[in-house]
C-alpha positions in Angstrom: -49.9 30.4 176.2 -52.7 28.2 177.3 -55.9 28.4 175.6 -59.1 29.2 177.2 -60.3 25.7 177.3 -57.2 24.5 179.1 -57.4 27.4 181.9 -60.8 26.3 182.4 -60.0 22.8 182.9 -57.1 23.4 185.2 -59.1 25.6 187.4 -61.9 22.9 188.0 -59.1 20.5 188.6 -57.6 22.8 191.4 -61.0 22.7 192.9 -61.8 19.0 192.6 -64.9 20.0 190.2 -65.8 17.4 187.3 -66.9 19.1 184.1 -70.3 17.9 184.7 -70.5 19.6 187.9 -69.4 23.0 186.3 -72.1 22.8 183.6 -74.5 22.0 186.4 -73.2 24.8 188.3 -73.6 27.3 185.3 -76.8 26.0 184.1 -75.9 24.5 180.6 -75.8 21.2 179.1 -72.4 19.2 179.4 -71.5 18.8 175.7 -72.1 22.6 175.7 -69.6 23.0 178.3 -67.1 20.6 176.5 -67.1 22.5 173.3 -65.7 25.4 175.9 -63.1 23.3 177.5 -62.0 21.7 174.0 -61.7 25.0 172.3 -64.4 24.2 169.8 -66.7 27.2 170.7 -66.0 30.2 173.1 -68.8 31.0 175.6 -70.9 34.2 175.2 -70.1 36.9 177.7 -73.0 36.1 180.2 -72.0 32.4 180.2 -68.3 33.3 180.5 -69.4 35.5 183.6 -71.1 32.5 185.1 -68.4 30.1 184.8 -66.2 32.4 186.4 -68.3 32.7 189.2 -68.8 28.9 189.5 -64.6 28.5 189.2 -64.2 31.0 191.8 -62.3 33.3 189.7 -62.3 36.7 187.6 -62.5 37.0 183.9 -59.1 38.3 184.0 -57.4 35.3 185.6 -59.1 33.1 182.8 -58.2 35.3 180.1 -54.9 35.3 181.3 -54.3 38.9 181.9 -53.6 37.9 185.6 -52.3 34.7 187.3 -54.7 32.4 188.4 -54.7 32.0 192.3 -53.8 28.5 192.9 -54.5 27.1 196.3 -51.1 27.4 198.5 -52.5 24.3 200.4 -55.4 21.7 200.9 -57.2 24.3 203.4 -57.1 26.8 200.8 -58.3 24.8 198.0 -61.0 23.4 200.3 -62.1 27.0 201.2 -61.8 28.0 197.4 -64.0 25.0 196.4 -66.4 26.3 199.2 -66.6 29.6 197.7 -67.0 28.5 194.2 -70.1 26.1 195.5 -71.5 28.7 197.1 -71.4 31.1 194.1 -73.5 28.9 192.3 -76.5 28.5 194.9 -79.9 30.3 195.1 -81.1 32.1 198.2 -82.8 29.0 199.6 -79.7 26.7 199.3 -77.6 29.5 200.9 -79.9 29.8 203.8 -79.6 26.0 204.3 -75.9 26.2 204.3 -75.6 29.0 206.6 -78.0 26.7 209.2 -75.4 23.9 208.8 -72.4 26.4 209.1 -73.9 27.9 212.4 -74.7 24.7 213.8 -71.2 23.3 213.1 -69.7 26.6 214.8 -71.7 26.0 217.8 -70.3 22.5 218.4 -66.6 24.3 218.4 
């Protein structure tokens, strides 16, 4: 069975996210996140939940109680990456994203 660190890294890679980007999205320093993906330390519960949210997955999936939902194709990977990005945004940024998406939908 893979370690938590390996599952964190694999999920981030599926979404095309660097370690730096994941640590930014969860609001911790990159060296601290590096300790988690290297299995040197384990995140506290609150941090673990933020990691799950940033990676668009559940605690059960990252803890290997359920299989990770891997994108079936490129479009699924893009959708999962968008959801993961949105999960880490504050209300102001979400409002901006909504305006952009509305404008793009009007062009179709």
